[in-house]
C-alpha positions in Angstrom: 3.9 52.1 13.0 7.3 52.0 14.8 10.3 52.9 12.7 12.6 50.7 14.9 12.1 47.8 17.3 10.4 49.0 20.5 13.2 48.0 22.8 15.7 50.3 21.2 16.0 53.8 22.5 19.4 54.4 20.9 20.9 53.3 17.7 24.5 53.3 16.4 25.4 55.5 13.4 25.7 52.4 11.3 22.1 51.4 12.3 20.9 54.9 11.6 22.4 54.8 8.1 20.9 51.4 7.5 17.4 52.5 8.6 17.5 55.8 6.6 19.4 54.8 3.5 19.3 51.1 3.3 16.6 48.6 2.6 15.3 48.5 6.2 12.4 50.5 7.5 12.3 54.0 6.1 13.3 56.0 9.1 14.0 59.8 9.0 16.9 61.5 10.6 15.8 64.5 12.6 18.5 66.8 13.8 17.6 68.5 17.1 20.6 70.8 17.5 20.1 74.6 17.4 20.0 76.6 14.2 23.7 77.7 14.2 24.8 74.1 14.7 22.4 72.9 11.9 23.7 75.6 9.5 27.3 74.6 10.1 26.8 71.0 9.2 24.3 68.2 9.2 23.7 64.8 7.7 22.4 65.1 4.1 18.7 64.7 3.9 18.1 65.2 7.7 15.2 67.2 8.9 15.6 70.0 11.4 13.6 70.5 14.6 15.5 72.3 17.3 15.3 70.7 20.7 13.7 73.9 22.0 10.6 73.2 20.0 10.8 69.4 19.9 8.1 68.5 22.4 5.3 69.6 20.1 6.8 67.9 17.1 7.4 64.7 19.1 3.8 64.6 20.3 2.6 65.0 16.7 4.8 62.2 15.5 3.9 59.9 18.3 0.3 60.5 17.5 1.0 59.1 14.1 2.6 56.0 15.4 6.3 57.0 15.0 8.8 56.9 17.8 12.1 58.7 18.3 15.5 57.1 19.0 18.8 58.8 19.8 21.8 58.2 17.5 24.7 57.3 19.8 27.4 60.0 19.8 25.4 62.3 17.6 26.9 64.3 14.7 30.5 64.0 15.9 30.3 60.2 15.8 28.4 60.4 12.4 31.3 62.5 11.0 34.0 60.4 12.6 32.5 57.3 10.9 33.1 58.9 7.6 29.5 59.9 6.8 29.0 63.2 4.9 28.3 66.4 6.7 26.9 69.3 4.6 26.1 73.0 5.3 23.0 75.0 4.3 24.1 75.2 0.7 24.9 71.5 0.4 28.6 72.0 0.5 31.0 70.2 2.9 30.0 71.3 6.4 31.5 71.1 9.9 30.2 70.1 13.3 29.7 73.2 15.5 
């Protein structure tokens, strides 16, 4: 099962929000930044899989029919669009 149409390798922040929080396909945000960046601030509810270990995780997900897409502009664009960023305690976070 594909979470987004096959011809999309990148999605905008608005599309990511729609696919993870809206009524569209139930996609999952997976933050691939390193731990110190993740700890400083992330999208609420996002999973964490540092890029350094992502190949194994991506292979596992692909084997289950999922596919990965890149959110254009990453967390800086996410925050600039006014979406929440939280730290490891769930408080207001920052982008490292």
